[in-house]
C-alpha positions in Angstrom: 0.3 -0.3 0.2 1.3 3.7 -0.9 0.5 6.8 -0.3 2.0 10.4 -1.9 2.5 13.4 0.2 2.6 16.8 -1.2 3.5 20.1 0.2 1.9 23.2 -0.9 2.8 23.9 -4.5 5.9 21.9 -4.9 6.0 19.4 -7.4 8.2 17.7 -6.2 6.1 14.6 -4.3 7.4 11.4 -2.4 5.8 8.3 -2.0 6.6 5.6 1.1 5.3 2.7 0.8 4.4 0.9 4.0 3.4 -2.9 4.1 1.4 -4.7 6.4 4.8 -6.7 7.0 6.6 -4.0 8.0 4.5 -1.9 10.4 1.6 -4.8 11.3 -0.8 -2.2 11.8 -3.9 -1.4 9.8 -5.0 0.2 7.0 -6.7 3.0 9.3 -3.1 3.6 11.2 -1.4 4.0 8.2 -3.6 6.5 6.2 -3.6 8.5 9.3 -0.1 8.6 9.4 0.1 9.2 6.1 -1.9 12.4 7.1 0.1 13.6 9.4 3.1 13.5 7.0 1.2 16.3 4.9 2.4 18.9 7.0 5.1 17.1 9.1 8.0 16.0 6.3 8.8 18.8 5.2 12.4 19.1 3.7 14.9 20.8 5.9 15.7 23.9 4.4 11.7 25.1 5.1 12.3 25.3 8.7 15.8 27.3 7.1 13.6 29.9 6.1 14.8 33.1 8.2 12.0 35.1 10.3 10.4 37.2 7.5 8.8 34.3 6.8 6.7 34.5 9.3 5.0 37.6 8.3 3.8 40.2 11.2 0.0 38.7 12.1 -2.9 40.9 12.7 -2.1 42.0 16.5 -3.3 40.1 19.6 -4.4 42.7 21.7 -5.9 46.0 20.4 -2.9 48.2 21.3 -0.4 48.7 18.6 2.6 50.5 17.6 3.0 51.0 14.1 7.1 51.2 13.1 7.5 52.1 8.9 10.8 51.0 7.8 12.1 53.9 5.0 15.3 52.9 2.6 16.0 56.8 2.4 16.9 56.3 5.6 20.0 56.2 7.4 21.5 55.7 10.5 23.2 59.0 10.4 20.3 60.7 9.2 18.4 58.9 11.8 20.4 60.9 14.8 20.3 63.9 13.4 17.0 64.5 13.1 16.4 63.1 16.7 18.9 66.0 17.5 16.8 68.5 16.2 14.3 67.5 18.0 15.7 66.3 21.7 14.9 68.3 24.4 18.8 69.7 25.0 18.7 71.5 21.4 17.8 74.8 23.1 20.3 74.7 25.9 22.6 73.8 23.6 22.0 77.2 21.5 22.1 79.4 25.0 25.5 78.0 25.4 26.3 79.7 21.9 25.0 82.3 22.0 26.3 83.2 26.0 30.1 82.0 24.3 28.5 85.0 21.0 27.6 87.5 24.0 31.2 87.5 26.1 33.6 88.1 22.5 30.8 91.1 21.8 31.5 92.3 25.1 35.4 91.5 24.4 35.4 93.8 21.7 34.2 96.7 23.6 36.6 99.7 24.0 35.6 99.9 27.6 34.8 97.2 30.3 32.1 99.0 31.2 28.8 101.0 30.9 29.8 104.4 30.6 28.1 107.6 32.6 27.3 110.9 32.1 26.6 113.7 34.7 25.3 117.4 35.3 25.7 119.0 37.3 23.6 123.0 38.0 24.6 125.4 41.2 22.9 128.6 41.6 24.0 131.4 44.0 21.5 132.6 46.8 21.9 135.6 45.3 20.8 134.7 42.1 24.0 136.2 40.1 26.4 133.4 40.3 25.1 130.3 38.1 27.7 127.2 38.1 27.4 124.6 35.2 29.6 121.0 35.8 29.0 118.1 33.1 31.2 115.3 33.2 31.9 112.2 31.0 33.1 108.6 32.7 34.3 105.7 31.1 35.8 102.6 33.1 38.5 101.2 30.9 40.0 97.6 30.8 42.7 96.7 33.2 45.9 96.0 32.1 45.3 92.7 30.4 42.3 92.2 31.1 40.3 92.9 28.0 42.8 89.8 27.4 41.5 87.5 28.8 38.4 88.5 28.3 39.1 87.4 24.0 40.3 84.1 25.8 37.4 83.4 28.3 34.7 84.4 24.8 36.9 81.3 23.1 36.9 79.2 25.5 33.2 79.6 25.9 33.0 79.3 22.0 35.0 75.9 22.0 32.9 74.5 25.9 29.5 75.3 23.3 30.7 72.7 20.3 32.2 70.3 22.7 29.4 70.2 24.5 27.4 70.0 20.7 29.5 67.3 20.3 28.9 64.4 23.3 25.2 65.8 23.8 25.1 64.4 19.5 27.2 60.8 20.6 24.7 60.6 23.6 21.8 60.8 20.8 23.9 58.4 19.3 23.7 56.1 21.5 19.8 56.2 22.8 19.2 55.9 18.8 21.3 53.3 18.6 20.3 51.1 21.5 16.8 51.9 20.3 17.4 50.4 17.1 18.8 47.1 17.9 16.7 46.2 21.4 13.8 47.0 19.0 15.9 44.4 16.0 15.7 41.9 18.7 12.4 41.9 20.1 11.2 41.6 16.8 13.5 38.5 16.3 12.4 36.8 19.4 9.0 37.8 18.0 9.1 36.0 15.2 10.4 32.7 17.2 7.3 33.4 19.1 5.2 33.2 16.3 6.5 30.1 15.0 6.5 28.0 17.5 2.7 28.7 17.9 2.5 27.8 14.1 4.7 24.8 14.7 2.3 23.8 18.4 -1.2 24.9 15.9 0.0 22.2 13.0 0.7 19.4 16.0 -2.8 20.0 17.4 -4.9 19.8 14.4 -2.8 16.3 13.7 -3.2 15.0 16.9 -6.7 16.6 17.5 -7.7 14.4 13.9 -5.8 11.3 15.2 -7.8 11.2 18.3 -11.2 11.0 16.3 -9.1 8.0 14.1 -8.8 7.0 18.4 -4.7 6.2 17.6 -4.0 8.4 20.3 -5.3 9.0 24.0 -7.6 11.9 25.0 -4.6 12.7 27.0 -2.1 13.0 24.5 -4.9 15.7 23.0 -4.8 18.4 26.4 -1.1 17.5 26.5 -1.0 19.2 23.0 -3.6 21.9 24.0 -2.3 22.9 26.9 1.9 22.7 25.2 -0.2 25.6 22.7 -2.2 27.5 25.1 1.5 28.6 26.6 2.7 29.0 23.4 0.4 31.7 22.7 0.8 33.2 26.0 4.5 33.6 25.5 3.3 34.9 21.9 1.6 37.5 23.5 4.7 38.7 26.0 6.9 38.5 23.0 4.4 40.8 21.1 3.7 43.4 24.2 8.1 43.4 24.3 8.6 44.5 20.7 5.6 47.4 20.5 7.7 48.0 23.8 10.8 48.5 22.2 8.8 50.2 18.7 7.2 53.1 21.5 11.1 53.7 22.8 12.1 53.8 19.4 8.7 56.7 18.1 9.4 58.2 22.0 13.1 59.0 21.6 13.2 60.3 17.9 10.1 61.5 17.5 9.2 59.5 14.0 7.6 56.3 13.0 10.5 56.3 10.7 13.2 53.7 11.1 15.8 53.1 8.2 16.6 50.2 7.5 19.8 49.5 7.4 21.9 49.8 10.5 24.6 47.7 10.9 28.1 49.8 11.4 31.9 48.7 10.7 33.8 48.1 14.1 36.0 51.0 15.2 39.7 49.8 15.1 41.0 51.5 18.2 41.8 49.7 21.4 41.8 52.7 23.8 39.4 55.4 25.0 41.2 58.5 23.7 41.5 62.6 24.6 39.4 63.5 21.8 36.4 60.9 23.1 33.2 63.4 22.8 32.3 63.0 27.0 35.7 63.4 28.0 36.2 67.0 25.4 32.8 68.3 26.9 34.1 67.9 30.6 37.3 69.8 29.5 36.0 72.4 28.0 34.4 73.1 30.3 37.3 73.0 32.8 39.2 75.0 30.7 36.0 77.8 30.7 36.5 77.8 34.4 40.4 78.5 34.0 39.7 81.3 31.6 36.8 82.8 34.8 39.2 82.6 36.6 41.9 85.0 35.2 39.5 86.5 33.5 38.5 87.5 37.4 42.1 88.2 38.7 42.5 90.7 35.7 39.9 92.6 37.2 41.6 92.8 40.4 40.0 95.5 42.9 38.0 97.1 40.6 38.3 98.7 37.1 39.7 102.0 36.3 37.5 105.1 35.6 38.6 107.6 33.1 36.5 111.5 34.0 36.2 114.0 31.7 33.8 117.6 32.1 34.0 120.8 31.8 32.7 123.8 34.4 31.3 126.9 33.9 31.2 129.7 35.7 29.0 132.7 34.6 27.3 135.8 36.5 24.2 137.7 35.5 25.3 141.1 35.3 28.6 142.0 37.5 29.1 140.0 40.4 33.3 140.3 41.5 32.8 136.8 42.7 32.6 135.1 39.5 35.0 133.7 37.2 33.1 134.3 34.2 35.3 131.7 32.6 34.9 127.8 31.4 37.5 125.0 32.6 38.3 121.6 31.3 38.9 118.6 33.9 39.9 115.8 33.6 40.6 112.8 36.6 41.4 109.0 36.6 40.3 107.0 39.5 42.0 104.1 40.1 40.7 101.7 43.0 42.8 99.3 45.5 42.6 97.2 48.8 39.9 95.5 46.7 41.7 91.5 47.6 40.3 90.2 49.8 36.4 91.3 48.0 37.7 89.4 44.8 38.5 86.3 46.4 35.5 84.9 47.3 34.4 85.7 43.8 37.6 83.3 42.4 37.7 80.7 45.0 33.6 80.0 44.1 35.0 79.3 40.5 37.8 77.0 41.6 35.2 74.8 43.7 33.4 74.9 40.4 37.2 74.0 38.2 38.1 71.1 41.0 34.5 69.7 41.1 34.7 69.1 37.1 38.4 68.2 37.3 37.0 64.8 39.3 34.0 64.5 37.4 36.5 64.1 34.0 39.2 61.5 36.3 35.9 59.5 37.1 34.2 59.8 33.6 37.9 58.3 32.2 37.0 55.9 34.5 34.1 54.7 33.4 34.3 54.9 29.7 37.5 52.8 29.8 35.1 50.0 31.8 32.4 50.4 29.7 35.3 50.3 27.2 36.7 47.0 28.1 32.8 45.5 29.0 32.0 46.1 24.8 35.4 44.9 23.6 34.5 41.4 26.4 31.2 41.1 25.0 32.1 41.6 21.5 34.6 38.4 21.9 31.9 36.7 23.7 29.3 36.8 21.5 31.8 36.2 18.2 32.3 32.0 20.4 28.0 32.5 21.4 27.3 33.4 17.3 29.9 30.1 16.0 28.3 28.2 18.6 24.6 28.5 18.0 25.7 28.1 14.1 27.1 24.8 15.0 23.9 24.0 17.0 21.7 25.0 14.0 23.8 22.3 11.9 23.6 20.1 14.5 18.9 20.3 14.5 19.2 20.3 11.3 20.8 17.1 10.6 19.2 15.3 13.7 15.8 16.9 11.9 16.4 15.1 8.5 16.7 11.7 10.4 13.6 11.8 12.8 11.9 12.5 10.0 12.9 9.5 7.8 12.4 8.1 11.5 8.9 9.2 11.3 8.2 8.0 7.5 9.1 4.5 8.9 7.1 4.3 12.3 9.8 4.0 14.2 8.8 7.5 16.2 5.5 9.2 17.3 3.8 12.0 15.5 5.1 14.1 19.1 8.1 13.5 18.7 8.9 14.5 15.6 7.5 17.9 16.4 8.9 18.4 19.2 11.9 17.7 17.7 11.0 20.2 14.6 10.9 23.1 17.4 13.6 22.4 18.9 15.2 22.9 15.9 13.5 25.8 14.6 14.3 27.0 17.7 17.8 26.8 16.9 17.7 28.2 14.0 16.6 30.9 15.2 18.9 31.0 18.2 20.8 32.2 15.5 19.7 34.6 14.3 19.1 36.2 17.6 23.1 35.6 18.2 23.3 37.5 15.2 21.5 40.4 16.1 22.7 40.9 19.1 26.6 40.8 17.5 26.1 43.2 15.1 24.4 45.3 18.2 27.7 44.3 20.1 29.5 46.5 17.7 27.4 49.5 17.7 28.4 49.3 21.2 31.7 49.2 20.6 31.7 52.2 18.4 30.0 53.6 21.0 31.8 53.0 24.0 35.0 54.5 21.9 33.4 57.5 20.9 32.6 57.2 17.7 29.7 58.7 15.3 27.8 56.7 12.7 
C-alpha cells in the first residue's frame, strides 16, 4: 500500500510504501500516518528560512505601535533628525548665544557702561551760576581685555564640545533603541513560529484522537502546550510594542532605517578626544579662563572722567571767574583683593569638581570600553556555537523525519524535534543580531559617530 505526499505548491512528491508486514498495523492507521506526514515531513530547507517567512500577523491586543521602514533613511540621518527635536537643543543654543555675547563684550573699547553727569549750581543772590558736565568711562585693566577674549574663545569651544557630546549621547540612545527593536522582532518571529508549529501539532493530534490512534490525554497535553505558546507570543508582541514605542519616543518619528549595521572601529583604548571627555575638558578650560578674567579685574575697574565747568554771573559780580574750564580725572581702585577672592574661590571649587568628574568619567569610559570589547569577543564565540547547534539540529531533524516515515517514532516526538530545530535556527539569528548590536555598542563606547 502507498500514499503520495505533497507540500503546498511544491511540485516534487515523495512516495512512501508501507506494507502490513513491516508495520503490522491496520489500513486505517496507515492512512492516518500518511495524513500526518502531509504537513510535517517537510524538507529541511523549509525550516532554514529566516523569520521573515512568518509575517507579522494581526496584533493580538488592540494596542499597536506601528513602525514604517524608510529605505531613504540611514543611521546618521536618524541621529541628526533626533538631535533637532532633542530637549537639549535649546540648552546648546543658549550656550552658543552666551559665548557670542562674551565675545561681543571683549570687543568693546570700554570695560563697562559709561556714565554722563550734569550739575547746576546757583548762588542765593541769583547772580552766580555754576554748571559742571562730565563723562565717566570705565577702562580695561592691564591684560583684562585679552583675558575676556580668551574666555569668549573657551566658551565657544565648550559650547561646540557640548554639542558633540550631546550628539554622541543621542547616537547611543538611537543605537540602543534600533537594536532593541530588531532583537525583539527576532524574538517575536520566534514566538510566532512556535505558535504555528504547535497549532499544526494540535490539529494533527486531534485527527489521530478522532481516529482512535491516540488517547484523549495526548490531545489535552498538546492543547496545554499550544496555550502556553500563545501566552508567550502575546508577551513577545508586548515587548516588541514597547521597543517600538521607546524608539518613537526617542526619535519623535515612526520611521526607521532599513539598514543600520556598522563597521567595527579599530580603536583599542579611550582617546582624549572622546566627545564626552572633550566636553568636560572644555568646561574646565572655560572655568580657568573665568578665573584669569576675575584676577584681571583686581580691586575694580579704573575710571577715566572728562568734564567741563562753567562759571558765569548774571550781570556783574566780582566773585565770578567769568570763564569755562576743562578737567580730567583718573580713579584707580585699590585694596579690593579680599573682596574679589571669594568670587575666584567659588569658580575654583567648580573647576575642582569638574576635574574630579573628568577623572571619574575617564574611568567609567575605560570600564565601558572593556565590557564592550569583552561582550564582543564572547558573542563572536557564542555565534559560532549557535551556528554549529543549528547545523546539528537540522541534521537531527532529517534523521527524525526518516524515522517517522518508517514508523520508528511517533508524531509528538517528530514535532518536538522540529520545534527544537526551529528554536536553534532562530537562536542563531538572534545571536547574529546581538553581535551586530555589540559592534554598535563598541563604537559608542570609544566615542565614534556613525
